[in-house]
C-alpha positions as CSV (number, residue, x, y, z in Angstrom):
1,X,-24.1,-7.8,-22.7
2,X,-27.5,-9.9,-22.1
3,X,-30.1,-8.6,-23.4
4,X,-28.6,-5.4,-24.5
5,X,-28.7,-4.8,-28.3
6,X,-25.5,-4.0,-30.5
7,X,-24.6,-3.5,-34.2
8,X,-24.2,-7.2,-34.3
9,X,-25.9,-9.2,-32.3
10,X,-28.7,-9.3,-30.4
11,X,-28.8,-12.1,-26.8
12,X,-31.7,-12.7,-24.9
13,X,-32.2,-14.9,-21.6
14,X,-33.8,-17.5,-23.6
15,X,-30.6,-18.5,-26.7
16,X,-27.2,-17.4,-25.7
17,X,-23.8,-18.8,-27.5
18,X,-21.1,-18.8,-24.4
19,X,-18.7,-18.4,-27.5
20,X,-20.7,-15.4,-29.0
21,X,-21.4,-13.7,-25.9
22,X,-17.5,-14.0,-24.5
23,X,-16.8,-12.5,-28.2
24,X,-19.1,-9.8,-27.5
25,X,-18.0,-8.7,-24.5
26,X,-14.2,-9.3,-24.9
27,X,-14.8,-7.0,-28.4
28,X,-16.3,-4.2,-25.3
29,X,-12.8,-4.6,-23.7
30,X,-12.8,-7.2,-21.2
31,X,-10.8,-9.9,-21.9
32,X,-12.1,-12.9,-20.6
33,X,-10.0,-15.4,-22.5
34,X,-6.4,-13.4,-20.5
35,X,-8.0,-14.7,-17.2
36,X,-5.7,-17.4,-15.4
37,X,-8.5,-19.8,-16.9
38,X,-11.9,-19.7,-18.9
39,X,-14.2,-20.3,-16.1
40,X,-12.9,-17.5,-13.6
41,X,-13.4,-15.5,-16.7
42,X,-17.1,-16.0,-17.7
43,X,-17.8,-16.7,-13.5
44,X,-16.5,-12.6,-13.1
45,X,-19.4,-11.3,-15.9
46,X,-21.9,-12.8,-13.1
47,X,-20.4,-13.0,-9.6
48,X,-18.9,-9.2,-10.1
49,X,-20.7,-7.4,-13.5
50,X,-20.0,-3.8,-12.0
51,X,-16.7,-4.8,-12.5
52,X,-16.9,-6.0,-15.8
53,X,-18.7,-2.6,-16.5
54,X,-16.2,-0.3,-15.3
55,X,-12.9,-2.1,-16.9
56,X,-14.9,-2.4,-20.8
57,X,-16.0,1.6,-20.1
58,X,-12.3,2.4,-19.5
59,X,-11.2,0.5,-22.4
60,X,-13.5,2.1,-24.6
61,X,-13.5,5.2,-23.6
62,X,-9.7,5.0,-23.7
63,X,-8.8,6.2,-20.0
64,X,-6.8,3.0,-17.9
65,X,-5.0,5.1,-16.4
66,X,-2.1,3.0,-15.5
67,X,1.2,3.5,-14.2
68,X,4.1,3.5,-16.9
69,X,7.2,1.7,-15.8
70,X,10.5,3.4,-15.7
71,X,8.5,7.2,-14.5
72,X,9.2,9.6,-12.4
73,X,7.6,8.6,-9.1
74,X,6.5,11.5,-6.8
75,X,4.7,11.8,-3.0
76,X,2.6,14.8,-3.2
77,X,0.4,16.5,-0.6
78,X,-3.4,15.1,-0.6
79,X,-5.8,18.2,-0.9
80,X,-8.4,16.8,1.9
81,X,-8.1,18.5,5.4
82,X,-5.9,16.5,7.4
83,X,-6.2,14.6,11.0
84,X,-4.1,14.9,13.9
85,X,-1.8,11.9,13.7
86,X,-2.4,11.2,9.6
87,X,-0.6,12.0,6.4
88,X,-2.7,10.9,3.3
89,X,-0.5,11.3,0.3
90,X,-1.0,11.1,-3.8
91,X,1.4,8.1,-5.3
92,X,2.0,10.4,-8.6
93,X,3.9,8.5,-11.9
94,X,4.8,10.3,-14.9
95,X,2.5,13.5,-13.6
96,X,-0.6,11.1,-12.5
97,X,-1.7,10.1,-9.3
98,X,-2.1,6.1,-9.1
99,X,-2.6,5.6,-5.6
100,X,-3.5,7.1,-2.0
101,X,-1.2,6.0,1.0
102,X,-2.2,6.9,4.3
103,X,0.4,7.0,7.2
104,X,-1.4,7.1,10.9
105,X,0.7,7.6,13.6
106,X,0.8,5.2,16.7
107,X,-0.5,6.7,20.1
108,X,-3.2,9.2,18.0
109,X,-4.3,6.1,15.9
110,X,-5.6,2.7,16.6
111,X,-7.1,0.0,15.0
112,X,-10.4,-2.1,15.4
113,X,-11.2,-5.4,13.6
114,X,-15.1,-6.5,13.1
115,X,-15.9,-9.8,11.5
116,X,-20.1,-11.0,11.2
117,X,-20.8,-14.5,11.6
118,X,-23.3,-14.1,9.5
119,X,-21.5,-12.5,6.5
120,X,-22.6,-8.8,7.0
121,X,-20.6,-5.7,8.6
122,X,-22.4,-2.5,8.2
123,X,-20.6,0.2,6.8
124,X,-22.5,3.2,7.2
125,X,-23.6,1.5,10.8
126,X,-19.6,1.4,11.9
127,X,-19.1,5.2,10.7
128,X,-21.9,6.3,12.1
129,X,-20.8,4.3,15.7
130,X,-17.2,5.8,15.9
131,X,-18.9,9.4,15.0
132,X,-15.8,11.9,14.6
133,X,-12.8,9.0,15.6
134,X,-13.7,7.7,12.4
135,X,-10.8,8.1,9.7
136,X,-11.0,4.9,7.2
137,X,-11.9,1.0,6.5
138,X,-11.9,-1.6,4.9
139,X,-12.6,-5.3,4.0
140,X,-9.2,-7.4,4.4
141,X,-10.1,-11.5,4.3
142,X,-11.3,-12.6,1.6
143,X,-14.9,-13.9,0.8
144,X,-16.7,-16.2,-0.6
145,X,-19.9,-15.2,-2.8
146,X,-21.9,-16.8,-0.1
147,X,-20.7,-14.6,2.3
148,X,-18.2,-16.4,4.0
149,X,-14.8,-15.9,4.9
150,X,-11.8,-18.0,3.3
151,X,-9.4,-18.1,6.4
152,X,-9.4,-18.2,10.7
153,X,-10.6,-15.2,11.7
154,X,-10.9,-13.5,15.5
155,X,-12.6,-10.4,17.1
156,X,-11.6,-9.6,20.6
157,X,-10.2,-13.0,21.9
158,X,-13.3,-14.8,19.8
159,X,-13.0,-17.3,17.1
160,X,-15.5,-16.1,14.2
161,X,-14.1,-18.7,11.5
162,X,-12.5,-21.6,12.2
163,X,-10.6,-22.7,9.2
164,X,-7.3,-22.4,8.9
165,X,-5.6,-23.1,5.7
166,X,-1.2,-24.2,5.8
167,X,-0.9,-22.4,2.8
168,X,-1.0,-18.9,1.1
169,X,-2.3,-15.8,2.5
170,X,0.6,-16.2,4.6
171,X,-0.1,-12.4,6.3
172,X,-1.6,-12.3,9.4
173,X,-2.9,-9.2,10.7
174,X,-2.9,-9.0,14.4
175,X,-4.6,-6.5,16.7
176,X,-5.1,-6.1,21.0
177,X,-6.9,-4.7,23.3
178,X,-5.0,-1.3,22.8
179,X,-5.9,-1.3,19.3
180,X,-2.0,-1.7,17.9
181,X,-1.7,-3.9,15.2
182,X,1.2,-5.8,13.9
183,X,1.8,-7.7,10.7
184,X,3.0,-11.7,10.9
185,X,4.5,-14.5,8.7
186,X,2.1,-17.0,9.4
187,X,4.3,-19.3,8.4
188,X,6.3,-18.7,11.9
189,X,5.7,-16.8,14.2
190,X,7.6,-15.4,17.4
191,X,6.2,-15.6,20.8
192,X,7.1,-11.9,22.1
193,X,5.1,-11.2,19.2
194,X,2.1,-12.4,20.9
195,X,2.9,-12.2,24.3
196,X,5.1,-9.9,26.9
197,X,6.8,-10.7,30.4
198,X,4.0,-8.9,31.9
199,X,1.8,-11.6,30.4
200,X,3.4,-14.3,31.9
201,X,2.4,-13.2,35.2
202,X,-1.2,-14.2,34.7
203,X,-1.8,-17.5,35.4
204,X,-3.6,-19.3,32.6
205,X,-1.2,-17.6,30.9
206,X,1.6,-18.8,32.3
207,X,0.4,-22.5,33.2
208,X,-0.3,-22.7,29.1
209,X,3.1,-21.1,28.4
210,X,4.3,-23.9,30.5
211,X,2.4,-27.0,29.0
212,X,3.3,-25.9,25.5
213,X,7.3,-25.6,26.6
214,X,7.7,-28.5,29.1
215,X,4.5,-30.4,29.0
216,X,3.1,-29.2,32.3
217,X,1.8,-26.5,34.3
218,X,3.3,-23.8,36.4
219,X,5.8,-20.4,36.1
220,X,7.0,-20.1,32.8
221,X,10.8,-18.0,32.4
222,X,10.6,-14.7,30.0
223,X,12.6,-16.7,27.5
224,X,9.8,-18.6,25.9
225,X,9.3,-14.8,24.4
226,X,12.1,-16.0,22.3
227,X,10.3,-19.4,20.9
228,X,8.7,-19.5,17.5
229,X,5.6,-21.6,16.8
230,X,4.1,-22.8,13.4
231,X,0.1,-23.2,14.3
232,X,-0.7,-23.9,10.8
233,X,1.7,-26.7,10.3
234,X,2.0,-27.9,13.5
235,X,-1.0,-28.5,15.9
236,X,0.7,-28.9,18.8
237,X,1.3,-24.8,17.9
238,X,-1.8,-24.3,17.2
239,X,-3.8,-25.6,19.9
240,X,-0.9,-22.9,21.7
241,X,-2.0,-20.3,19.5
242,X,-5.6,-20.3,19.3
243,X,-5.6,-20.3,23.2
244,X,-2.9,-17.1,23.2
245,X,-5.1,-15.4,20.6
246,X,-8.2,-16.2,23.3
247,X,-6.3,-15.3,26.6
248,X,-5.2,-11.8,25.5
249,X,-8.1,-11.2,23.3
250,X,-6.2,-10.8,20.1
251,X,-8.4,-9.5,17.5
252,X,-6.9,-11.4,14.0
253,X,-7.4,-11.5,10.0
254,X,-5.7,-13.1,7.2
255,X,-4.3,-11.7,3.4
256,X,-1.5,-12.3,1.3
257,X,2.2,-11.0,2.9
258,X,3.6,-9.1,0.1
259,X,6.5,-7.1,2.0
260,X,8.6,-8.4,4.8
261,X,10.8,-6.2,6.6
262,X,11.0,-3.9,3.4
263,X,11.3,-7.2,0.9
264,X,9.0,-8.3,-1.3
265,X,7.6,-11.2,0.1
266,X,5.7,-14.1,-2.4
267,X,3.2,-12.0,-4.7
268,X,1.3,-13.9,-7.5
269,X,1.5,-12.4,-11.3
270,X,-2.3,-12.3,-10.8
271,X,-2.1,-10.2,-13.9
272,X,-6.3,-8.6,-13.2
273,X,-6.1,-5.2,-13.4
274,X,-7.9,-4.0,-11.0
275,X,-8.5,-2.1,-7.9
276,X,-5.6,-2.6,-5.2
277,X,-5.5,-2.0,-1.7
278,X,-2.9,-3.2,1.1
279,X,-2.9,-2.6,4.8
280,X,0.9,-1.3,6.0
281,X,3.4,-1.4,8.3
282,X,6.5,1.7,8.0
283,X,9.7,1.4,9.1
284,X,9.0,3.9,12.1
285,X,5.9,2.1,13.5
286,X,3.0,4.2,11.6
287,X,0.4,2.3,9.8
288,X,-1.8,2.5,7.1
289,X,-3.3,1.4,3.8
290,X,-2.1,2.1,0.3
291,X,-5.1,2.6,-2.2
292,X,-4.8,2.4,-5.8
293,X,-6.4,5.1,-7.9
294,X,-5.5,3.9,-11.3
295,X,-6.7,-0.1,-11.7
296,X,-3.0,-2.2,-11.4
297,X,-1.9,-6.1,-10.5
298,X,-1.0,-6.3,-7.1
299,X,2.8,-6.7,-8.2
300,X,2.7,-3.5,-9.9
301,X,1.6,-1.7,-6.3
302,X,4.0,-3.8,-4.8
303,X,6.6,-2.3,-7.5
304,X,5.2,1.3,-6.5
305,X,5.5,1.4,-2.4
306,X,9.1,-0.8,-2.5
307,X,10.0,2.2,-4.9
308,X,8.9,4.6,-2.3
309,X,10.6,3.1,0.5
310,X,9.6,2.8,3.8
311,X,7.5,0.1,3.9
312,X,8.2,-2.5,6.4
313,X,5.4,-4.9,6.4
314,X,2.6,-5.2,3.3
315,X,-0.5,-7.2,3.6
316,X,-3.5,-7.4,0.8
317,X,-7.0,-6.3,1.4
318,X,-9.9,-7.9,-0.5
319,X,-11.1,-5.7,-3.4
320,X,-13.7,-8.2,-5.0
321,X,-17.2,-8.0,-4.3
322,X,-17.6,-6.7,-0.8
323,X,-15.3,-3.6,-1.2
324,X,-16.5,0.0,0.1
325,X,-13.7,1.3,1.9
326,X,-13.6,5.5,2.4
327,X,-11.6,8.1,4.5
328,X,-13.3,10.9,6.3
329,X,-11.0,13.8,6.4
330,X,-10.7,16.7,9.5
331,X,-13.9,18.5,8.1
332,X,-15.8,15.8,8.5
333,X,-16.6,14.7,4.9
334,X,-16.3,11.1,3.5
335,X,-14.4,10.2,0.5
336,X,-14.8,6.4,-1.0
337,X,-11.9,5.2,-1.6
338,X,-11.7,2.7,-5.4
339,X,-14.7,1.4,-6.4
340,X,-17.7,0.4,-4.2
341,X,-19.8,-2.9,-4.9
342,X,-21.6,-2.6,-2.3
343,X,-22.0,-1.3,1.3
344,X,-21.7,-4.3,3.6
345,X,-18.9,-7.2,4.2
346,X,-18.0,-9.4,6.2
347,X,-14.9,-8.4,7.6
348,X,-14.2,-4.5,8.1
349,X,-10.4,-3.1,9.6
350,X,-11.3,0.3,10.9
351,X,-9.3,3.0,11.8
352,X,-10.1,5.6,14.6
353,X,-8.3,8.3,16.2
354,X,-8.1,7.9,19.7
């Protein structure tokens, strides 16, 4: 809006009345004053101008593609060439597509977590390096404007970000060396979700488990797998948790836990109408992503997936300024999911074929 002529106003970089600027942008369809607070709305203008432009154009054209509650919900096959072990469906409400749901079979597909301390994971480079095995990728951890992760992150047992916040973003995506993902609740973690009986035969792991359980090194009983830890609340548990992530060479990213055991978890009513993306675990053990094709709030996509059924757990994936996500079909053609702000991100979850 700055520097653009309209029928009623002309703004310049030298002289701006903030209230007039907000009023002018709201007249173009972007409800800044309806944000959680005014400063957040104003900051969106400068930190994510492509979002402001896209939403304003949708408002002006009357094409907001919002799902209507109470309308019939259907899943229909997607027109892209299918891949072995992958099923892509369109979630349709009232005859209009509102989301794509990608479902991947364990054993035929796997997950790789990528994090870059310098703040850049080159999306094109990732897609090229995986070649024909590349299926889909997208960022998960939220990121500050200066490309710093807002939560703890691990890649292959190496800690890439140290920040552990005790509250909020309760979902953990943990991926082992075998490429199998798990969604866990960070507020209480079953040790059996991190380790197996076979792992207890490893001296380093066994000693760490025994120290956590008894306070001294030595053999550790398999009963420890039934114990739970609270690493984001208890210091003793945190040290043990970090030890296990390193010893098992696990990868980890964080996001808001939106569905757990098929039930809606704590979902903030953010109200924002924008692209939404979740990483999913299904009841049958498969995993994948849901990506809204209509702009909606977080809660609306949760409601749609709940009505669809079959989703065991869902964790939020960031769709802010570092947003590019794409799916590669059976013909090797790449399809963009959602809108694209940049080809780079601080972190990325990659699903690949084995």
